[in-house]
C-alpha positions as CSV (number, residue, x, y, z in Angstrom):
1,X,-3.5,-32.6,11.5
2,X,-3.3,-30.6,8.2
3,X,-0.1,-29.9,7.0
4,X,1.2,-26.2,7.2
5,X,1.3,-24.2,4.0
6,X,4.7,-23.6,2.5
7,X,6.2,-20.3,3.7
8,X,5.2,-17.6,1.4
9,X,7.9,-16.1,-0.8
10,X,9.3,-13.2,0.9
11,X,9.9,-11.0,-2.2
12,X,8.2,-9.8,-5.2
13,X,9.5,-8.9,-8.6
14,X,7.6,-5.5,-9.3
15,X,7.3,-4.9,-12.9
16,X,9.7,-8.1,-13.5
17,X,12.6,-5.8,-12.7
18,X,12.6,-4.3,-9.2
19,X,12.6,-6.7,-6.1
20,X,10.5,-5.6,-3.2
21,X,9.6,-7.3,0.2
22,X,6.2,-8.7,0.4
23,X,5.9,-7.0,3.7
24,X,6.6,-3.2,3.2
25,X,5.5,0.0,5.0
26,X,2.7,2.5,4.4
27,X,3.7,5.9,5.5
28,X,0.0,7.5,5.6
29,X,0.1,7.6,9.5
30,X,3.5,9.0,10.0
31,X,2.4,12.8,10.1
32,X,-0.5,12.0,12.3
33,X,-4.2,11.4,11.9
34,X,-5.5,13.5,9.1
35,X,-7.9,15.2,11.3
36,X,-6.4,14.2,14.5
37,X,-3.3,14.8,16.5
38,X,0.1,15.2,14.9
39,X,2.9,12.7,15.5
40,X,6.1,14.0,17.0
41,X,8.6,14.5,14.1
42,X,11.3,12.8,16.0
43,X,9.0,9.8,16.8
44,X,7.9,9.5,13.0
45,X,11.5,9.6,11.9
46,X,12.4,6.8,14.3
47,X,9.4,4.6,13.0
48,X,10.5,5.1,9.4
49,X,14.0,4.1,10.1
50,X,13.1,1.1,12.1
51,X,10.7,-0.2,9.4
52,X,13.7,-0.2,7.0
53,X,15.8,-1.9,9.6
54,X,13.3,-4.5,9.9
55,X,13.4,-5.1,6.2
56,X,10.3,-3.1,5.1
57,X,12.2,-1.4,2.2
58,X,9.3,-0.8,0.1
59,X,7.5,2.3,1.2
60,X,4.3,3.7,0.2
61,X,3.6,7.4,0.4
62,X,1.9,10.3,-1.1
63,X,2.3,14.2,-1.1
64,X,-1.4,14.5,0.0
65,X,-0.5,12.3,3.3
66,X,-0.1,15.4,5.8
67,X,-1.5,16.6,9.2
68,X,-1.5,20.2,10.4
69,X,2.1,20.0,11.2
70,X,3.9,17.5,9.2
71,X,4.1,15.6,5.9
72,X,4.8,12.1,5.3
73,X,7.3,12.8,2.4
74,X,9.1,15.2,4.8
75,X,9.4,12.5,7.5
76,X,10.8,10.0,4.9
77,X,13.3,12.5,3.5
78,X,14.6,13.4,6.9
79,X,14.7,9.7,8.0
80,X,16.1,8.0,4.9
81,X,17.4,10.2,2.3
82,X,19.1,9.2,-0.2
83,X,17.2,5.9,0.5
84,X,19.8,3.3,-0.2
85,X,18.1,0.1,-1.0
86,X,14.7,1.6,-0.5
87,X,11.7,1.4,-3.2
88,X,9.5,4.3,-3.1
89,X,5.8,4.3,-4.3
90,X,3.6,7.3,-4.2
91,X,0.2,8.1,-5.7
92,X,-1.3,11.0,-7.3
93,X,-5.0,12.2,-8.0
94,X,-6.6,13.4,-5.0
95,X,-6.5,17.0,-4.3
96,X,-6.4,18.4,-0.8
97,X,-6.4,22.1,0.5
98,X,-3.7,23.3,2.8
99,X,-6.0,22.7,5.6
100,X,-6.7,19.2,4.6
101,X,-10.1,19.1,2.8
102,X,-10.4,16.6,0.0
103,X,-12.0,18.7,-2.8
104,X,-11.4,17.2,-6.2
105,X,-9.5,14.8,-8.3
106,X,-6.6,15.9,-10.5
107,X,-7.3,16.8,-14.2
108,X,-4.6,15.5,-16.7
109,X,-2.9,18.8,-16.7
110,X,-2.4,18.6,-12.9
111,X,-0.9,15.2,-12.7
112,X,2.7,16.4,-13.9
113,X,2.9,19.0,-11.1
114,X,1.7,16.5,-8.6
115,X,4.4,14.0,-9.7
116,X,6.9,16.7,-9.5
117,X,5.9,17.8,-6.0
118,X,6.6,14.1,-4.8
119,X,10.0,14.4,-6.5
120,X,10.8,17.7,-4.8
121,X,9.4,16.7,-1.3
122,X,11.3,13.2,-1.5
123,X,14.4,14.6,-2.9
124,X,14.7,12.0,-5.7
125,X,15.3,12.3,-9.5
126,X,12.9,9.3,-10.2
127,X,9.9,7.7,-8.4
128,X,10.0,3.8,-8.4
129,X,6.2,3.5,-8.6
130,X,3.5,5.9,-9.1
131,X,-0.2,5.0,-8.8
132,X,-3.1,6.9,-10.5
133,X,-5.6,6.9,-7.5
134,X,-9.2,7.4,-8.6
135,X,-12.3,8.3,-6.7
136,X,-10.6,10.3,-4.2
137,X,-10.6,8.5,-0.9
138,X,-14.1,7.2,-1.5
139,X,-15.3,4.0,-3.2
140,X,-14.1,3.4,-6.7
141,X,-16.1,5.4,-9.3
142,X,-16.8,3.8,-12.7
143,X,-15.5,6.5,-15.1
144,X,-12.6,6.4,-17.8
145,X,-9.3,7.1,-16.6
146,X,-7.3,6.8,-19.8
147,X,-6.5,10.5,-20.3
148,X,-5.0,10.8,-16.7
149,X,-3.2,7.4,-16.9
150,X,-1.8,8.4,-20.3
151,X,0.0,11.5,-18.5
152,X,1.8,9.3,-16.2
153,X,2.6,6.9,-19.2
154,X,4.5,9.9,-20.6
155,X,6.3,10.7,-17.4
156,X,7.4,7.1,-17.4
157,X,8.6,7.5,-20.9
158,X,10.6,10.5,-19.8
159,X,12.2,8.5,-17.0
160,X,10.7,10.3,-14.1
161,X,8.8,7.1,-13.1
162,X,10.0,3.6,-13.2
163,X,6.7,1.8,-12.8
164,X,3.0,2.5,-12.9
165,X,0.1,1.6,-10.9
166,X,-3.6,2.1,-10.5
167,X,-5.4,2.5,-7.1
168,X,-9.0,2.2,-6.0
169,X,-10.1,1.1,-9.5
170,X,-12.9,-1.1,-11.0
171,X,-12.0,-4.0,-13.2
172,X,-13.0,-2.0,-16.2
173,X,-10.6,0.8,-15.3
174,X,-7.7,-1.7,-14.6
175,X,-8.2,-3.0,-18.3
176,X,-8.4,0.3,-19.6
177,X,-5.1,1.3,-18.0
178,X,-3.3,-1.8,-19.4
179,X,-4.2,-0.7,-22.9
180,X,-2.1,2.5,-22.3
181,X,0.9,1.4,-20.5
182,X,2.3,-1.7,-18.4
183,X,0.7,-1.7,-15.0
184,X,3.1,-3.0,-12.5
185,X,0.8,-2.7,-9.3
186,X,-2.8,-2.4,-8.1
187,X,-3.8,-0.8,-4.8
188,X,-7.4,-1.5,-3.8
189,X,-9.0,-2.1,-0.6
190,X,-8.6,-5.9,0.2
191,X,-8.4,-7.9,3.4
192,X,-9.5,-10.9,5.2
193,X,-12.8,-9.0,6.2
194,X,-13.2,-7.4,2.7
195,X,-12.7,-9.7,-0.1
196,X,-14.7,-8.0,-2.6
197,X,-11.8,-7.8,-5.1
198,X,-10.7,-11.5,-5.0
199,X,-11.2,-11.9,-8.7
200,X,-9.0,-8.9,-9.4
201,X,-6.3,-10.3,-7.0
202,X,-6.2,-13.5,-8.8
203,X,-6.1,-11.7,-12.3
204,X,-3.1,-9.7,-11.0
205,X,-1.3,-13.0,-9.9
206,X,-1.8,-14.7,-13.2
207,X,-0.5,-11.5,-15.1
208,X,2.5,-10.9,-12.9
209,X,1.1,-7.9,-11.4
210,X,1.5,-7.1,-7.8
211,X,-1.6,-6.3,-5.7
212,X,-0.9,-4.0,-2.7
213,X,-4.0,-3.8,-0.6
214,X,-4.8,-0.7,1.4
215,X,-6.6,-1.1,4.8
216,X,-5.4,-4.7,4.9
217,X,-5.6,-4.5,8.6
218,X,-9.4,-3.5,8.5
219,X,-9.1,0.3,8.4
220,X,-10.1,0.7,12.0
221,X,-13.0,-1.9,11.8
222,X,-13.5,-3.3,15.1
223,X,-14.8,-6.3,13.5
224,X,-11.2,-7.3,13.3
225,X,-11.8,-8.9,16.6
226,X,-14.5,-11.3,15.4
227,X,-14.6,-14.8,16.5
228,X,-12.8,-16.3,13.4
229,X,-9.9,-14.1,13.4
230,X,-9.6,-14.3,17.2
231,X,-9.7,-18.2,17.0
232,X,-6.9,-18.3,14.5
233,X,-4.9,-15.8,16.4
234,X,-5.2,-17.9,19.7
235,X,-4.1,-20.9,17.7
236,X,-0.9,-19.1,16.8
237,X,-0.3,-17.1,20.0
238,X,-0.6,-14.0,17.6
239,X,-2.7,-10.9,17.4
240,X,-5.6,-10.5,15.0
241,X,-3.7,-7.8,13.1
242,X,-0.8,-10.2,12.4
243,X,-3.1,-12.7,11.3
244,X,-4.7,-10.3,8.8
245,X,-1.4,-9.5,7.3
246,X,-0.3,-13.1,7.3
247,X,-3.6,-14.1,5.6
248,X,-2.8,-11.7,2.8
249,X,0.7,-13.1,2.1
250,X,-0.8,-16.6,2.1
251,X,-4.0,-15.6,0.1
252,X,-2.0,-14.7,-3.1
253,X,1.6,-14.7,-4.3
254,X,0.9,-11.3,-5.7
255,X,0.0,-9.7,-2.6
256,X,2.5,-7.1,-1.1
257,X,1.3,-5.9,2.4
258,X,2.0,-2.5,3.3
259,X,0.5,-1.9,6.8
260,X,1.3,1.5,8.4
261,X,1.6,2.8,11.7
262,X,3.1,5.7,13.7
263,X,3.9,3.5,16.7
264,X,7.2,1.5,17.1
265,X,5.4,-1.0,19.1
266,X,2.8,-1.5,16.3
267,X,5.5,-1.6,13.7
268,X,7.3,-4.4,15.5
269,X,3.9,-6.3,15.9
270,X,3.2,-5.9,12.1
271,X,6.6,-7.0,11.0
272,X,6.5,-10.1,13.0
273,X,3.5,-11.2,10.9
274,X,5.8,-12.4,8.3
275,X,7.0,-15.2,10.5
276,X,3.4,-16.5,11.1
277,X,2.4,-19.3,8.7
278,X,-1.2,-20.2,8.4
279,X,-2.4,-23.7,7.6
280,X,-5.3,-24.9,5.4
281,X,-7.6,-25.0,8.4
282,X,-6.9,-21.5,9.2
283,X,-7.5,-20.2,5.7
284,X,-10.7,-22.2,5.5
285,X,-11.9,-20.6,8.6
286,X,-11.0,-17.1,7.5
287,X,-12.7,-17.6,4.0
288,X,-16.0,-17.7,6.0
289,X,-15.3,-14.6,8.0
290,X,-18.4,-12.3,7.6
């Protein structure tokens, strides 16, 4: 029988200075689905608090995460302020109308107000990590980002941001950002069913840069129930979602998973994935997942 892999490290040194767990929490779903029903505020607060109790003390949020009745940053502030032991990451770039329509990307002169909005909503003086998100919520767009990333670099120099990241970027945009200021993290779509950015994941690992995938659980794709994932899940008496999280942790030491949910039961399921150790046979099978 193939020996099990060594248990993945449980923490990562973000920017070489800030220790974060490799299994954090994404706040996008806390206010409710963007165009769907809102989540009860008390429930959302309970989920955020439970995430921290379970060790997910790296939390990914954004001011543009909101539903008709609530905002992710408001939930986090009500649940966790003043955030003892918690690292807060947010992202700026996409612009939404008050009714939720994504209508544009922030111009350089709109990025400082966007960062300041996150500071106000979260009730903090400095943000641990701020990503420049490009391409709104669609696919990465190959366009220069230097003038926008330079604004965030200035805010970092002013002490309003500790670490900088880029999100939804091409390899060329990643390289461009690194010529302007240190990049501590990349947040692109990546998971067992979407391994397009494998080379970028490996480059981040070599450079000591965190890779924090979005939609690591598939982003709602029902193909997560495909044969290979189901087979691995059955081997370990786990769910396919747990396997998806564990796969990322095993795939690269640079990966920090940030699965999100507004359900306490789903949160418990996600966090239990940290105990799941995949062996070489599992990893080989998942490399062939369509």
